[in-house]
PDBQT receptor file of N, H, CA, C and O in Angstrom, charges set to zero:
ATOM      1  N   MET A   1      -4.373 -16.849   9.282  1.00  0.00    +0.000 N 
ATOM      2  CA  MET A   1      -5.795 -16.758   8.871  1.00  0.00    +0.000 C 
ATOM      3  C   MET A   1      -6.071 -18.546   9.384  1.00  0.00    +0.000 C 
ATOM      4  O   MET A   1      -5.558 -19.573   8.940  1.00  0.00    +0.000 OA
ATOM      5  N   THR A   2      -7.001 -18.360  10.384  1.00  0.00    +0.000 N 
ATOM      6  H   THR A   2      -7.418 -17.526  10.745  1.00  0.00    +0.000 HD
ATOM      7  CA  THR A   2      -7.456 -19.844  10.225  1.00  0.00    +0.000 C 
ATOM      8  C   THR A   2      -9.224 -20.407  10.240  1.00  0.00    +0.000 C 
ATOM      9  O   THR A   2     -10.183 -19.661  10.045  1.00  0.00    +0.000 OA
ATOM     10  N   ASN A   3      -9.279 -21.558  10.459  1.00  0.00    +0.000 N 
ATOM     11  H   ASN A   3      -8.500 -22.164  10.617  1.00  0.00    +0.000 HD
ATOM     12  CA  ASN A   3     -10.458 -22.248  10.229  1.00  0.00    +0.000 C 
ATOM     13  C   ASN A   3     -11.721 -21.496  10.871  1.00  0.00    +0.000 C 
ATOM     14  O   ASN A   3     -12.922 -21.668  10.665  1.00  0.00    +0.000 OA
ATOM     15  N   LYS A   4     -10.960 -20.486  11.833  1.00  0.00    +0.000 N 
ATOM     16  H   LYS A   4      -9.984 -20.346  12.001  1.00  0.00    +0.000 HD
ATOM     17  CA  LYS A   4     -12.083 -19.786  13.131  1.00  0.00    +0.000 C 
ATOM     18  C   LYS A   4     -12.314 -18.551  12.608  1.00  0.00    +0.000 C 
ATOM     19  O   LYS A   4     -13.031 -17.807  13.276  1.00  0.00    +0.000 OA
ATOM     20  N   THR A   5     -11.638 -17.931  10.997  1.00  0.00    +0.000 N 
ATOM     21  H   THR A   5     -11.055 -18.536  10.454  1.00  0.00    +0.000 HD
ATOM     22  CA  THR A   5     -11.410 -16.677  10.745  1.00  0.00    +0.000 C 
ATOM     23  C   THR A   5     -12.701 -16.331  10.362  1.00  0.00    +0.000 C 
ATOM     24  O   THR A   5     -13.180 -17.107   9.535  1.00  0.00    +0.000 OA
ATOM     25  N   ASP A   6     -13.424 -15.397  10.708  1.00  0.00    +0.000 N 
ATOM     26  H   ASP A   6     -13.035 -14.766  11.380  1.00  0.00    +0.000 HD
ATOM     27  CA  ASP A   6     -14.647 -15.045   9.918  1.00  0.00    +0.000 C 
ATOM     28  C   ASP A   6     -14.074 -14.518   8.612  1.00  0.00    +0.000 C 
ATOM     29  O   ASP A   6     -13.502 -13.428   8.639  1.00  0.00    +0.000 OA
ATOM     30  N   LEU A   7     -14.188 -15.280   7.324  1.00  0.00    +0.000 N 
ATOM     31  H   LEU A   7     -14.653 -16.165   7.302  1.00  0.00    +0.000 HD
ATOM     32  CA  LEU A   7     -14.342 -14.995   5.796  1.00  0.00    +0.000 C 
ATOM     33  C   LEU A   7     -15.184 -13.838   5.801  1.00  0.00    +0.000 C 
ATOM     34  O   LEU A   7     -14.859 -13.097   4.873  1.00  0.00    +0.000 OA
ATOM     35  N   GLU A   8     -15.860 -13.516   6.279  1.00  0.00    +0.000 N 
ATOM     36  H   GLU A   8     -16.125 -14.118   7.032  1.00  0.00    +0.000 HD
ATOM     37  CA  GLU A   8     -16.419 -12.041   5.538  1.00  0.00    +0.000 C 
ATOM     38  C   GLU A   8     -16.255 -10.781   6.482  1.00  0.00    +0.000 C 
ATOM     39  O   GLU A   8     -16.346  -9.642   6.024  1.00  0.00    +0.000 OA
ATOM     40  N   ASP A   9     -15.982 -11.063   7.977  1.00  0.00    +0.000 N 
ATOM     41  H   ASP A   9     -15.908 -11.988   8.349  1.00  0.00    +0.000 HD
ATOM     42  CA  ASP A   9     -15.686 -10.080   8.546  1.00  0.00    +0.000 C 
ATOM     43  C   ASP A   9     -13.883  -9.512   7.933  1.00  0.00    +0.000 C 
ATOM     44  O   ASP A   9     -13.645  -8.335   8.203  1.00  0.00    +0.000 OA
ATOM     45  N   PHE A  10     -12.561 -10.402   7.069  1.00  0.00    +0.000 N 
ATOM     46  H   PHE A  10     -12.754 -11.358   6.850  1.00  0.00    +0.000 HD
ATOM     47  CA  PHE A  10     -11.880 -10.321   7.068  1.00  0.00    +0.000 C 
ATOM     48  C   PHE A  10     -11.830  -9.711   5.894  1.00  0.00    +0.000 C 
ATOM     49  O   PHE A  10     -11.066  -8.752   5.785  1.00  0.00    +0.000 OA
ATOM     50  N   THR A  11     -12.755 -10.197   4.593  1.00  0.00    +0.000 N 
ATOM     51  H   THR A  11     -13.376 -10.976   4.682  1.00  0.00    +0.000 HD
ATOM     52  CA  THR A  11     -12.901  -9.853   3.262  1.00  0.00    +0.000 C 
ATOM     53  C   THR A  11     -12.700  -7.732   3.381  1.00  0.00    +0.000 C 
ATOM     54  O   THR A  11     -11.929  -6.852   3.000  1.00  0.00    +0.000 OA
ATOM     55  N   ASN A  12     -14.156  -7.911   4.271  1.00  0.00    +0.000 N 
ATOM     56  H   ASN A  12     -14.783  -8.627   4.581  1.00  0.00    +0.000 HD
ATOM     57  CA  ASN A  12     -14.537  -6.243   4.434  1.00  0.00    +0.000 C 
ATOM     58  C   ASN A  12     -13.675  -5.330   4.786  1.00  0.00    +0.000 C 
ATOM     59  O   ASN A  12     -13.335  -4.267   4.267  1.00  0.00    +0.000 OA
ATOM     60  N   GLU A  13     -13.212  -6.152   6.206  1.00  0.00    +0.000 N 
ATOM     61  H   GLU A  13     -13.489  -7.016   6.628  1.00  0.00    +0.000 HD
ATOM     62  CA  GLU A  13     -11.765  -5.379   6.700  1.00  0.00    +0.000 C 
ATOM     63  C   GLU A  13     -10.420  -5.277   5.671  1.00  0.00    +0.000 C 
ATOM     64  O   GLU A  13      -9.751  -4.260   5.851  1.00  0.00    +0.000 OA
ATOM     65  N   LEU A  14     -10.020  -6.044   4.792  1.00  0.00    +0.000 N 
ATOM     66  H   LEU A  14     -10.564  -6.870   4.645  1.00  0.00    +0.000 HD
ATOM     67  CA  LEU A  14      -9.398  -6.026   3.582  1.00  0.00    +0.000 C 
ATOM     68  C   LEU A  14      -9.631  -5.069   2.969  1.00  0.00    +0.000 C 
ATOM     69  O   LEU A  14      -8.855  -4.143   2.731  1.00  0.00    +0.000 OA
ATOM     70  N   SER A  15     -11.028  -5.216   2.554  1.00  0.00    +0.000 N 
ATOM     71  H   SER A  15     -11.658  -5.968   2.747  1.00  0.00    +0.000 HD
ATOM     72  CA  SER A  15     -11.532  -4.166   1.314  1.00  0.00    +0.000 C 
ATOM     73  C   SER A  15     -11.443  -2.897   1.825  1.00  0.00    +0.000 C 
ATOM     74  O   SER A  15     -11.018  -2.069   1.020  1.00  0.00    +0.000 OA
ATOM     75  N   ILE A  16     -11.780  -2.397   3.188  1.00  0.00    +0.000 N 
ATOM     76  H   ILE A  16     -12.125  -3.071   3.842  1.00  0.00    +0.000 HD
ATOM     77  CA  ILE A  16     -11.767  -1.073   3.195  1.00  0.00    +0.000 C 
ATOM     78  C   ILE A  16     -10.226  -0.106   3.421  1.00  0.00    +0.000 C 
ATOM     79  O   ILE A  16     -10.085   1.109   3.279  1.00  0.00    +0.000 OA
ATOM     80  N   ASP A  17      -8.952  -1.386   3.906  1.00  0.00    +0.000 N 
ATOM     81  H   ASP A  17      -9.066  -2.373   4.021  1.00  0.00    +0.000 HD
ATOM     82  CA  ASP A  17      -8.314  -0.656   4.221  1.00  0.00    +0.000 C 
ATOM     83  C   ASP A  17      -7.808  -0.847   2.397  1.00  0.00    +0.000 C 
ATOM     84  O   ASP A  17      -7.188   0.205   2.241  1.00  0.00    +0.000 OA
ATOM     85  N   PHE A  18      -7.759  -1.480   1.229  1.00  0.00    +0.000 N 
ATOM     86  H   PHE A  18      -8.262  -2.335   1.355  1.00  0.00    +0.000 HD
ATOM     87  CA  PHE A  18      -7.649  -1.163   0.090  1.00  0.00    +0.000 C 
ATOM     88  C   PHE A  18      -8.395   0.217  -0.306  1.00  0.00    +0.000 C 
ATOM     89  O   PHE A  18      -7.895   0.820  -1.256  1.00  0.00    +0.000 OA
ATOM     90  N   GLU A  19      -9.588   0.814   0.337  1.00  0.00    +0.000 N 
ATOM     91  H   GLU A  19      -9.995   0.324   1.108  1.00  0.00    +0.000 HD
ATOM     92  CA  GLU A  19     -10.357   1.891  -0.522  1.00  0.00    +0.000 C 
ATOM     93  C   GLU A  19     -10.148   2.867   0.390  1.00  0.00    +0.000 C 
ATOM     94  O   GLU A  19     -10.386   4.002  -0.021  1.00  0.00    +0.000 OA
ATOM     95  N   LYS A  20      -9.799   2.770   1.435  1.00  0.00    +0.000 N 
ATOM     96  H   LYS A  20      -9.606   1.847   1.769  1.00  0.00    +0.000 HD
ATOM     97  CA  LYS A  20      -9.374   4.222   2.604  1.00  0.00    +0.000 C 
ATOM     98  C   LYS A  20      -8.147   4.135   2.296  1.00  0.00    +0.000 C 
ATOM     99  O   LYS A  20      -7.623   5.005   1.600  1.00  0.00    +0.000 OA
ATOM    100  N   GLU A  21      -7.435   3.022   2.776  1.00  0.00    +0.000 N 
ATOM    101  H   GLU A  21      -7.861   2.316   3.341  1.00  0.00    +0.000 HD
ATOM    102  CA  GLU A  21      -5.606   3.524   2.691  1.00  0.00    +0.000 C 
ATOM    103  C   GLU A  21      -4.825   3.336   1.429  1.00  0.00    +0.000 C 
ATOM    104  O   GLU A  21      -4.033   4.216   1.093  1.00  0.00    +0.000 OA
ATOM    105  N   ILE A  22      -4.983   2.272   0.713  1.00  0.00    +0.000 N 
ATOM    106  H   ILE A  22      -5.627   1.557   0.987  1.00  0.00    +0.000 HD
ATOM    107  CA  ILE A  22      -3.319   1.835  -0.039  1.00  0.00    +0.000 C 
ATOM    108  C   ILE A  22      -3.921   2.360  -1.643  1.00  0.00    +0.000 C 
ATOM    109  O   ILE A  22      -3.257   2.920  -2.515  1.00  0.00    +0.000 OA
ATOM    110  N   LEU A  23      -5.144   2.041  -1.685  1.00  0.00    +0.000 N 
ATOM    111  H   LEU A  23      -5.684   1.587  -0.977  1.00  0.00    +0.000 HD
ATOM    112  CA  LEU A  23      -5.517   2.883  -3.397  1.00  0.00    +0.000 C 
ATOM    113  C   LEU A  23      -5.002   4.591  -3.680  1.00  0.00    +0.000 C 
ATOM    114  O   LEU A  23      -4.134   5.063  -4.415  1.00  0.00    +0.000 OA
ATOM    115  N   PRO A  24      -6.115   5.305  -2.595  1.00  0.00    +0.000 N 
ATOM    116  CA  PRO A  24      -5.342   6.167  -2.747  1.00  0.00    +0.000 C 
ATOM    117  C   PRO A  24      -3.981   6.876  -2.456  1.00  0.00    +0.000 C 
ATOM    118  O   PRO A  24      -3.528   7.957  -2.832  1.00  0.00    +0.000 OA
ATOM    119  N   LYS A  25      -3.484   5.879  -1.647  1.00  0.00    +0.000 N 
ATOM    120  H   LYS A  25      -3.852   5.001  -1.341  1.00  0.00    +0.000 HD
ATOM    121  CA  LYS A  25      -2.064   6.709  -1.750  1.00  0.00    +0.000 C 
ATOM    122  C   LYS A  25      -0.907   6.292  -3.814  1.00  0.00    +0.000 C 
ATOM    123  O   LYS A  25      -0.212   6.725  -4.732  1.00  0.00    +0.000 OA
ATOM    124  N   LEU A  26      -1.784   4.914  -3.050  1.00  0.00    +0.000 N 
ATOM    125  H   LEU A  26      -2.349   4.562  -2.304  1.00  0.00    +0.000 HD
ATOM    126  CA  LEU A  26      -1.006   4.751  -5.098  1.00  0.00    +0.000 C 
ATOM    127  C   LEU A  26      -1.582   5.636  -6.358  1.00  0.00    +0.000 C 
ATOM    128  O   LEU A  26      -1.082   5.739  -7.478  1.00  0.00    +0.000 OA
ATOM    129  N   ASN A  27      -2.826   6.267  -5.829  1.00  0.00    +0.000 N 
ATOM    130  H   ASN A  27      -3.232   6.183  -4.919  1.00  0.00    +0.000 HD
ATOM    131  CA  ASN A  27      -3.208   7.359  -6.850  1.00  0.00    +0.000 C 
ATOM    132  C   ASN A  27      -2.429   8.801  -7.034  1.00  0.00    +0.000 C 
ATOM    133  O   ASN A  27      -2.445   9.662  -7.914  1.00  0.00    +0.000 OA
ATOM    134  N   GLU A  28      -1.750   8.650  -5.795  1.00  0.00    +0.000 N 
ATOM    135  H   GLU A  28      -1.737   7.951  -5.080  1.00  0.00    +0.000 HD
ATOM    136  CA  GLU A  28      -1.075  10.091  -5.372  1.00  0.00    +0.000 C 
ATOM    137  C   GLU A  28       0.131   9.930  -6.284  1.00  0.00    +0.000 C 
ATOM    138  O   GLU A  28       0.530  11.058  -6.575  1.00  0.00    +0.000 OA
ATOM    139  N   LEU A  29       0.704   9.200  -6.725  1.00  0.00    +0.000 N 
ATOM    140  H   LEU A  29       0.380   8.284  -6.489  1.00  0.00    +0.000 HD
ATOM    141  CA  LEU A  29       2.423   8.416  -7.625  1.00  0.00    +0.000 C 
ATOM    142  C   LEU A  29       1.869   8.736  -8.724  1.00  0.00    +0.000 C 
ATOM    143  O   LEU A  29       1.385   7.899  -9.486  1.00  0.00    +0.000 OA
ATOM    144  N   THR A  30       1.873  10.007  -8.939  1.00  0.00    +0.000 N 
ATOM    145  H   THR A  30       2.267  10.687  -8.320  1.00  0.00    +0.000 HD
ATOM    146  CA  THR A  30       1.309  10.582 -10.569  1.00  0.00    +0.000 C 
ATOM    147  C   THR A  30       2.844  10.739 -11.179  1.00  0.00    +0.000 C 
ATOM    148  O   THR A  30       2.910  10.430 -12.368  1.00  0.00    +0.000 OA
ATOM    149  N   SER A  31       4.320  11.246 -10.460  1.00  0.00    +0.000 N 
ATOM    150  H   SER A  31       4.267  11.497  -9.493  1.00  0.00    +0.000 HD
ATOM    151  CA  SER A  31       5.320  11.163 -11.524  1.00  0.00    +0.000 C 
ATOM    152  C   SER A  31       6.096  10.509 -10.752  1.00  0.00    +0.000 C 
ATOM    153  O   SER A  31       5.652   9.999  -9.724  1.00  0.00    +0.000 OA
ATOM    154  N   ILE A  32       7.745  10.378 -11.201  1.00  0.00    +0.000 N 
ATOM    155  H   ILE A  32       8.106  10.792 -12.037  1.00  0.00    +0.000 HD
ATOM    156  CA  ILE A  32       8.571   9.927 -10.666  1.00  0.00    +0.000 C 
ATOM    157  C   ILE A  32       8.941  10.175  -9.382  1.00  0.00    +0.000 C 
ATOM    158  O   ILE A  32       9.315   9.537  -8.398  1.00  0.00    +0.000 OA
ATOM    159  N   GLU A  33       8.656  11.625  -9.788  1.00  0.00    +0.000 N 
ATOM    160  H   GLU A  33       8.351  12.143 -10.587  1.00  0.00    +0.000 HD
ATOM    161  CA  GLU A  33       8.993  12.201  -8.010  1.00  0.00    +0.000 C 
ATOM    162  C   GLU A  33       8.800  11.973  -7.085  1.00  0.00    +0.000 C 
ATOM    163  O   GLU A  33       9.547  11.690  -6.149  1.00  0.00    +0.000 OA
ATOM    164  N   ASN A  34       7.269  12.089  -7.200  1.00  0.00    +0.000 N 
ATOM    165  H   ASN A  34       6.662  12.319  -7.960  1.00  0.00    +0.000 HD
ATOM    166  CA  ASN A  34       6.073  10.597  -6.096  1.00  0.00    +0.000 C 
ATOM    167  C   ASN A  34       6.403   9.988  -5.798  1.00  0.00    +0.000 C 
ATOM    168  O   ASN A  34       6.468   9.796  -4.583  1.00  0.00    +0.000 OA
ATOM    169  N   CYS A  35       6.842   9.254  -6.624  1.00  0.00    +0.000 N 
ATOM    170  H   CYS A  35       6.789   9.409  -7.610  1.00  0.00    +0.000 HD
ATOM    171  CA  CYS A  35       7.297   7.732  -6.103  1.00  0.00    +0.000 C 
ATOM    172  C   CYS A  35       8.370   7.744  -5.406  1.00  0.00    +0.000 C 
ATOM    173  O   CYS A  35       8.515   7.023  -4.419  1.00  0.00    +0.000 OA
ATOM    174  N   LEU A  36       9.495   8.789  -5.950  1.00  0.00    +0.000 N 
ATOM    175  H   LEU A  36       9.378   9.375  -6.751  1.00  0.00    +0.000 HD
ATOM    176  CA  LEU A  36      10.429   8.735  -5.118  1.00  0.00    +0.000 C 
ATOM    177  C   LEU A  36      10.413   9.395  -4.000  1.00  0.00    +0.000 C 
ATOM    178  O   LEU A  36      11.566   9.308  -3.579  1.00  0.00    +0.000 OA
ATOM    179  N   LYS A  37       9.902   9.896  -3.396  1.00  0.00    +0.000 N 
ATOM    180  H   LYS A  37       8.965   9.966  -3.739  1.00  0.00    +0.000 HD
ATOM    181  CA  LYS A  37       9.186  10.943  -2.238  1.00  0.00    +0.000 C 
ATOM    182  C   LYS A  37       8.644   9.827  -1.604  1.00  0.00    +0.000 C 
ATOM    183  O   LYS A  37       9.463   9.350  -0.818  1.00  0.00    +0.000 OA
ATOM    184  N   PHE A  38       7.724   9.301  -1.629  1.00  0.00    +0.000 N 
ATOM    185  H   PHE A  38       7.059   9.688  -2.268  1.00  0.00    +0.000 HD
ATOM    186  CA  PHE A  38       6.777   8.252  -1.370  1.00  0.00    +0.000 C 
ATOM    187  C   PHE A  38       8.286   6.541  -1.179  1.00  0.00    +0.000 C 
ATOM    188  O   PHE A  38       8.515   5.855  -0.182  1.00  0.00    +0.000 OA
ATOM    189  N   TYR A  39       8.496   6.516  -1.639  1.00  0.00    +0.000 N 
ATOM    190  H   TYR A  39       8.310   7.073  -2.448  1.00  0.00    +0.000 HD
ATOM    191  CA  TYR A  39       9.194   5.383  -1.582  1.00  0.00    +0.000 C 
ATOM    192  C   TYR A  39      11.043   4.917  -0.439  1.00  0.00    +0.000 C 
ATOM    193  O   TYR A  39      11.633   3.920  -0.023  1.00  0.00    +0.000 OA
ATOM    194  N   GLU A  40      11.239   6.877  -0.437  1.00  0.00    +0.000 N 
ATOM    195  H   GLU A  40      10.759   7.687  -0.775  1.00  0.00    +0.000 HD
ATOM    196  CA  GLU A  40      12.295   6.916   0.258  1.00  0.00    +0.000 C 
ATOM    197  C   GLU A  40      12.357   6.681   1.845  1.00  0.00    +0.000 C 
ATOM    198  O   GLU A  40      13.365   6.919   2.511  1.00  0.00    +0.000 OA
ATOM    199  N   LYS A  41      11.362   6.272   2.276  1.00  0.00    +0.000 N 
ATOM    200  H   LYS A  41      10.544   6.079   1.735  1.00  0.00    +0.000 HD
ATOM    201  CA  LYS A  41      11.257   6.326   3.641  1.00  0.00    +0.000 C 
ATOM    202  C   LYS A  41      11.841   4.212   3.812  1.00  0.00    +0.000 C 
ATOM    203  O   LYS A  41      12.473   3.584   4.661  1.00  0.00    +0.000 OA
ATOM    204  N   PHE A  42      11.356   3.945   2.857  1.00  0.00    +0.000 N 
ATOM    205  H   PHE A  42      10.843   4.455   2.167  1.00  0.00    +0.000 HD
ATOM    206  CA  PHE A  42      11.583   2.260   2.847  1.00  0.00    +0.000 C 
ATOM    207  C   PHE A  42      13.434   1.869   2.266  1.00  0.00    +0.000 C 
ATOM    208  O   PHE A  42      14.077   2.043   1.231  1.00  0.00    +0.000 OA
ATOM    209  N   ASN A  43      13.580   1.534   3.036  1.00  0.00    +0.000 N 
ATOM    210  H   ASN A  43      13.057   1.392   3.876  1.00  0.00    +0.000 HD
ATOM    211  CA  ASN A  43      15.416   1.352   2.906  1.00  0.00    +0.000 C 
ATOM    212  C   ASN A  43      16.005   0.874   1.304  1.00  0.00    +0.000 C 
ATOM    213  O   ASN A  43      16.625   1.400   0.380  1.00  0.00    +0.000 OA
ATOM    214  N   PHE A  44      15.400  -0.430   1.619  1.00  0.00    +0.000 N 
ATOM    215  H   PHE A  44      14.897  -0.857   2.370  1.00  0.00    +0.000 HD
ATOM    216  CA  PHE A  44      15.356  -1.187   0.009  1.00  0.00    +0.000 C 
ATOM    217  C   PHE A  44      14.951  -0.236  -1.242  1.00  0.00    +0.000 C 
ATOM    218  O   PHE A  44      15.603  -0.095  -2.276  1.00  0.00    +0.000 OA
ATOM    219  N   TRP A  45      13.867   0.310  -0.944  1.00  0.00    +0.000 N 
ATOM    220  H   TRP A  45      13.337   0.196  -0.104  1.00  0.00    +0.000 HD
ATOM    221  CA  TRP A  45      12.923   0.035  -2.762  1.00  0.00    +0.000 C 
ATOM    222  C   TRP A  45      13.118   1.731  -2.680  1.00  0.00    +0.000 C 
ATOM    223  O   TRP A  45      12.519   2.169  -3.662  1.00  0.00    +0.000 OA
ATOM    224  N   GLY A  46      13.765   2.960  -1.840  1.00  0.00    +0.000 N 
ATOM    225  H   GLY A  46      14.252   2.604  -1.042  1.00  0.00    +0.000 HD
ATOM    226  CA  GLY A  46      14.225   4.289  -1.342  1.00  0.00    +0.000 C 
ATOM    227  C   GLY A  46      15.737   4.285  -2.714  1.00  0.00    +0.000 C 
ATOM    228  O   GLY A  46      15.818   4.793  -3.833  1.00  0.00    +0.000 OA
ATOM    229  N   SER A  47      16.698   3.458  -1.889  1.00  0.00    +0.000 N 
ATOM    230  H   SER A  47      16.632   3.045  -0.981  1.00  0.00    +0.000 HD
ATOM    231  CA  SER A  47      17.438   3.474  -2.476  1.00  0.00    +0.000 C 
ATOM    232  C   SER A  47      18.204   2.667  -4.187  1.00  0.00    +0.000 C 
ATOM    233  O   SER A  47      19.223   2.862  -4.849  1.00  0.00    +0.000 OA
ATOM    234  N   VAL A  48      17.035   1.770  -4.284  1.00  0.00    +0.000 N 
ATOM    235  H   VAL A  48      16.207   1.611  -3.746  1.00  0.00    +0.000 HD
ATOM    236  CA  VAL A  48      16.828   1.067  -5.584  1.00  0.00    +0.000 C 
ATOM    237  C   VAL A  48      16.539   1.807  -6.837  1.00  0.00    +0.000 C 
ATOM    238  O   VAL A  48      16.887   1.623  -8.003  1.00  0.00    +0.000 OA
ATOM    239  N   LEU A  49      15.794   2.705  -6.250  1.00  0.00    +0.000 N 
ATOM    240  H   LEU A  49      15.512   2.854  -5.302  1.00  0.00    +0.000 HD
ATOM    241  CA  LEU A  49      14.661   3.637  -6.969  1.00  0.00    +0.000 C 
ATOM    242  C   LEU A  49      15.723   4.799  -7.065  1.00  0.00    +0.000 C 
ATOM    243  O   LEU A  49      15.127   5.685  -7.677  1.00  0.00    +0.000 OA
ATOM    244  N   GLN A  50      16.929   5.222  -6.787  1.00  0.00    +0.000 N 
ATOM    245  H   GLN A  50      17.413   4.502  -6.290  1.00  0.00    +0.000 HD
ATOM    246  CA  GLN A  50      17.376   6.623  -7.081  1.00  0.00    +0.000 C 
ATOM    247  C   GLN A  50      18.267   5.784  -7.811  1.00  0.00    +0.000 C 
ATOM    248  O   GLN A  50      18.848   6.509  -8.619  1.00  0.00    +0.000 OA
ATOM    249  N   ILE A  51      18.692   4.486  -7.926  1.00  0.00    +0.000 N 
ATOM    250  H   ILE A  51      18.220   3.897  -7.270  1.00  0.00    +0.000 HD
ATOM    251  CA  ILE A  51      19.976   4.206  -8.931  1.00  0.00    +0.000 C 
ATOM    252  C   ILE A  51      19.487   4.769 -10.430  1.00  0.00    +0.000 C 
ATOM    253  O   ILE A  51      20.247   4.694 -11.396  1.00  0.00    +0.000 OA
TER     254      ILE A  51
């Protein structure tokens, strides 16, 4: 962000990202198996969670 960033637009876009993308995915993580499946694609977290 810079001093030229439209903060209202930024806030709206961030809100949409959370509401439409991030929060629905997190809501699906209702069990250990769901978490392991979701995070296995991330090298660090996938291997750390399986330990």
